[in-house]
C-alpha positions in Angstrom: 99.1 155.2 138.6 97.1 158.5 138.4 98.0 159.4 134.9 98.5 157.6 131.6 101.0 158.9 129.1 102.1 157.3 125.8 103.8 158.1 122.6 101.1 158.4 119.9 101.3 155.8 117.1 101.0 156.7 113.5 101.7 153.2 112.0 99.5 150.2 111.9 96.0 149.8 113.3 95.6 151.3 116.8 93.9 149.5 119.7 90.5 151.0 120.6 91.0 152.5 124.1 87.5 154.1 124.3 84.1 153.3 122.9 83.7 157.0 121.9 85.5 156.1 118.6 82.3 154.2 117.6 80.0 157.2 118.5 78.4 159.3 115.9 78.2 163.1 116.3 74.9 163.0 118.2 76.3 160.5 120.7 79.4 162.5 121.3 77.3 165.7 121.8 75.1 163.9 124.3 78.1 162.6 126.2 79.8 166.0 126.4 76.5 167.7 127.3 76.0 165.3 130.2 79.6 166.0 131.5 79.5 169.7 131.3 76.0 170.3 132.6 75.9 167.7 135.4 76.9 170.0 138.3 74.5 172.7 137.2 71.7 170.3 136.3 71.9 168.7 139.7 71.2 172.0 141.3 68.4 172.7 138.9 66.8 169.3 139.5 66.7 170.0 143.2 64.8 173.2 142.5 62.2 171.4 140.4 61.9 168.7 142.9 61.3 171.2 145.7 58.5 172.9 143.7 56.8 169.6 142.9 56.8 168.5 146.6 55.9 172.0 147.9 52.9 172.0 150.3 51.2 174.7 148.2 51.5 172.5 145.1 48.7 170.0 145.4 49.7 168.3 142.2 48.3 171.2 140.3 51.5 172.0 138.4 53.2 168.6 138.2 51.3 167.1 135.2 49.9 168.6 132.0 46.4 170.2 132.4 43.7 167.8 131.0 41.2 170.4 129.8 38.7 167.7 128.8 38.7 165.9 132.1 38.6 169.1 134.1 35.8 170.6 131.9 37.8 173.6 130.7 36.8 174.0 127.1 38.5 177.5 126.7 41.8 176.4 128.2 43.6 175.8 124.9 42.3 179.1 123.5 43.6 181.1 126.5 46.9 179.2 127.1 49.0 179.1 124.0 52.0 177.3 125.4 51.0 174.7 128.1 53.8 173.7 130.5 54.1 171.6 133.7 56.8 170.8 136.1 56.9 167.1 135.2 57.7 168.0 131.6 60.5 170.4 132.8 61.9 167.7 135.0 61.9 165.1 132.2 63.6 167.5 129.8 66.1 168.5 132.4 67.0 164.8 133.0 67.5 164.4 129.3 69.9 167.4 129.2 67.4 169.2 126.9 68.3 172.6 128.2 71.5 174.2 126.9 71.3 177.2 129.3 69.7 178.4 132.5 67.4 181.1 131.0 65.6 178.5 128.9 65.0 176.3 131.9 63.9 179.2 134.0 61.5 180.4 131.3 59.7 177.1 131.2 59.3 177.0 135.0 58.0 180.5 135.1 55.6 179.7 132.2 54.0 177.0 134.4 53.0 179.6 137.0 52.3 182.3 134.4 49.8 180.0 132.7 48.1 179.3 136.1 47.8 183.0 137.0 46.6 183.8 133.5 43.8 181.3 133.4 42.7 181.4 137.1 41.4 184.7 138.5 43.0 186.5 141.4 41.9 185.1 144.7 41.6 181.6 143.3 43.7 179.0 145.3 45.6 178.0 142.2 46.3 181.6 141.3 47.6 182.3 144.8 49.7 179.2 145.0 51.3 179.9 141.5 52.2 183.4 142.5 53.9 182.3 145.8 55.8 179.4 144.1 57.0 181.7 141.4 58.5 184.1 144.0 60.1 181.3 145.8 61.6 179.8 142.6 63.2 183.1 141.6 64.9 183.4 145.0 66.0 179.7 145.1 67.3 180.0 141.5 69.5 183.0 142.4 70.9 181.3 145.4 71.6 178.1 143.4 73.5 180.0 140.8 75.5 181.7 143.4 76.5 178.4 144.9 77.5 177.1 141.5 79.6 180.2 141.0 81.4 179.7 144.3 82.0 176.0 143.5 83.4 177.0 140.1 85.7 179.5 141.7 86.9 177.0 144.2 87.6 174.6 141.4 89.7 177.1 139.4 91.7 177.9 142.5 92.3 174.3 143.5 95.7 172.7 143.0 97.1 169.7 144.7 99.6 166.9 144.0 97.0 164.7 142.4 95.6 167.1 139.8 98.7 169.5 139.7 96.3 172.3 138.9 95.2 170.7 135.6 91.6 171.0 134.6 89.7 168.3 132.7 89.0 169.5 129.1 85.7 167.6 129.1 83.9 168.2 132.5 85.9 171.3 133.6 86.6 169.8 137.1 90.0 169.0 138.6 90.1 166.4 141.3 87.2 164.0 141.2 87.1 162.3 144.6 85.6 158.8 144.5 84.0 156.8 147.3 86.6 155.1 149.4 86.4 151.3 149.7 84.4 149.9 152.5 86.4 148.4 155.3 84.2 146.0 157.4 85.4 145.0 160.9 85.9 141.2 161.2 85.0 141.4 164.9 81.7 141.2 166.8 80.5 144.6 165.7 80.9 143.9 162.0 80.6 147.6 161.4 82.2 149.8 158.7 85.4 151.5 159.8 84.9 155.2 159.7 87.2 157.6 158.0 90.3 158.8 160.0 89.8 156.0 162.5 92.5 153.4 163.3 92.1 149.7 162.6 94.2 146.6 162.8 94.7 144.2 159.9 96.5 141.0 159.2 99.6 141.2 157.0 97.8 139.8 154.0 94.9 142.2 154.5 92.3 139.5 154.5 90.9 140.4 157.9 90.8 143.6 160.0 89.3 144.8 163.3 88.3 148.2 164.4 90.1 149.6 167.5 87.3 148.7 169.8 87.1 145.0 168.7 90.9 144.9 168.7 91.0 145.6 172.4 88.8 142.6 173.0 90.9 140.2 171.0 92.8 137.4 172.7 96.5 136.7 172.2 95.5 134.2 169.4 93.1 135.6 166.8 90.2 133.2 166.4 89.8 131.8 162.8 86.9 133.1 160.8 83.6 131.1 160.5 81.3 130.6 157.6 77.5 131.3 157.5 76.8 128.0 159.2 79.2 128.6 162.1 81.9 126.2 160.9 85.5 127.2 161.2 87.4 128.0 158.0 90.6 126.0 158.5 92.3 127.4 155.4 92.4 131.0 156.9 95.6 130.3 158.9 96.5 131.2 162.4 97.1 134.8 163.5 98.5 136.3 166.6 97.3 139.6 168.0 100.9 140.9 168.2 101.3 140.4 164.5 98.4 142.6 163.5 99.3 145.9 161.7 97.9 149.2 163.0 96.7 151.4 160.2 94.6 154.5 159.8 91.7 154.7 157.3 92.6 157.9 155.5 92.8 156.8 151.9 91.8 159.3 149.3 90.6 157.8 146.0 90.6 160.1 143.0 89.8 159.6 139.4 93.0 159.0 137.3 93.9 161.1 134.3 94.8 160.3 130.7 96.3 162.6 128.0 94.8 163.0 124.5 97.3 162.1 121.8 95.8 164.8 119.5 95.1 168.0 121.5 97.6 167.0 124.3 95.1 168.0 126.9 94.5 166.1 130.1 91.1 164.5 130.8 89.6 162.2 133.5 89.6 158.6 132.4 85.9 158.3 133.4 85.0 161.4 131.4 86.7 160.1 128.3 85.3 156.5 128.9 89.0 155.4 128.7 89.6 151.7 129.2 92.9 151.2 131.0 92.5 147.4 130.8 92.5 147.6 127.0 95.7 149.5 127.2 97.3 146.9 129.6 96.2 144.0 127.4 97.5 145.7 124.2 101.1 145.0 125.0 103.3 146.3 122.2 100.4 147.0 119.9 100.1 150.6 118.5 98.2 152.8 121.0 96.4 156.0 120.3 93.9 157.7 122.6 91.6 160.5 121.2 89.4 162.4 123.6 85.7 163.1 122.7 86.4 166.7 121.8 88.9 165.7 119.2 86.5 162.9 118.0 83.9 165.7 117.5 86.5 167.8 115.8 87.4 165.2 113.2 83.9 165.3 111.8 83.9 169.0 111.1 87.3 170.7 111.3 90.6 170.2 109.3 93.3 168.4 111.3 95.7 170.6 113.3 98.8 168.5 113.7 100.4 165.4 112.1 98.9 163.0 114.7 95.4 164.3 114.3 95.9 164.4 110.5 96.8 160.7 110.3 94.0 159.8 112.6 91.4 161.8 110.7 92.6 160.5 107.3 92.1 156.9 108.5 88.6 157.5 109.8 85.6 159.4 108.3 82.7 160.0 110.6 79.1 160.5 109.6 77.7 163.6 111.2 73.9 163.6 111.3 71.7 166.5 112.4 74.1 169.3 113.2 72.4 172.7 113.5 75.3 175.1 113.5 79.0 174.3 113.0 81.9 176.8 112.9 85.6 177.0 113.8 88.7 176.1 111.9 92.2 174.8 111.9 95.2 176.6 113.2 97.8 177.5 110.6 100.5 178.2 113.1 103.4 176.1 114.2 102.4 173.0 116.1 105.7 172.4 117.9 104.2 173.6 121.2 101.5 171.4 122.7 99.7 174.3 124.3 99.1 175.8 120.8 96.9 172.9 119.9 93.5 173.4 121.5 90.3 171.4 121.4 87.1 172.9 120.2 85.2 175.4 122.3 81.5 174.7 122.4 79.3 177.8 122.7 76.1 175.7 123.1 75.7 172.0 123.5 72.6 169.8 123.8 72.0 166.2 123.2 70.9 166.9 119.6 72.8 170.0 118.4 76.1 171.8 118.8 77.3 175.3 118.1 81.0 176.0 118.0 82.5 179.3 119.1 84.2 181.1 116.2 87.9 181.8 116.6 90.7 183.6 114.8 91.9 180.4 113.1 91.5 179.6 109.4 88.1 178.3 108.3 87.8 174.8 106.8 88.0 174.4 103.1 85.0 174.4 100.9 85.5 170.7 100.2 85.3 170.0 104.0 82.1 172.0 104.2 80.6 170.1 101.3 81.5 166.8 103.0 79.9 167.9 106.2 76.7 168.9 104.4 76.5 165.6 102.6 77.1 163.7 105.9 74.3 165.7 107.7 71.9 164.7 105.0 
């Protein structure tokens, strides 16, 4: 149940298993950017939030400087590039930063502007200097934590992920929140992890161990909100209750791309398992977002991808820099077929890492230029 495998279909219309097929290039870039930057951006957002709520920051650095309201006629002449923490936070939330240096430069610019305009000894100047020092230290520690987490991810291997790494987000096991088990007894509390509980055979009711000890030989039937007994619930005996331990681990299931043959998390690929279950014997073909992006710019690498790309032409608006190419080697080995490597990725632009493969034909380049217009 944790993985989905299928034989790719080359005949007949395929069932849409993911909404990514309807995305344009900008939408695919935005989705991939959000996946790849989420862990790092979460740490960076915490840094910005700490600066905005810092006692030394009396809302001086959180909003743009209103030179007119503050009576600062020379502010725009002295400060060439205004910046504030609120703008940094908004841009960070929109995944507008493709790397950490550009983010750090904007944060430092906030305090540099304050120390440039306000003389030494001024309260704003002193606060800006102190916050800049704290930010540099916090940023270094945050990057070290991210590096340790990345190393732990690379070394992780278990029976669920089998050491495979999602080609989209870069993580392995994505642990999800376990379902809430509420005690049907007087406490009505949530059963904690690694604790024992007792449930009916059909799983409709359960009791924590403490409430179980207080049960009579015949389990009382449940009552509704008005206190009336629900007669349809059936009669249960305490001896028939099953003792269990709440230790369930819920992980995000996997699915394999039919083009690049790489494994990805179903959530990362926006894969719809229900659509696959409802398809029955209809042709099935799942294409990951990386291959969807590849179809717009790079020649197909194998017969499956070729048939898919030939049946679908994508419009690719506003692409700043595109590179890469098709492999001209033998495609018999699935590991030889690799998805694109993205050197830089934001919500509005992509830059692909050059590789040793053959570049796209001139006709393909012309098509991409026409589409970008």
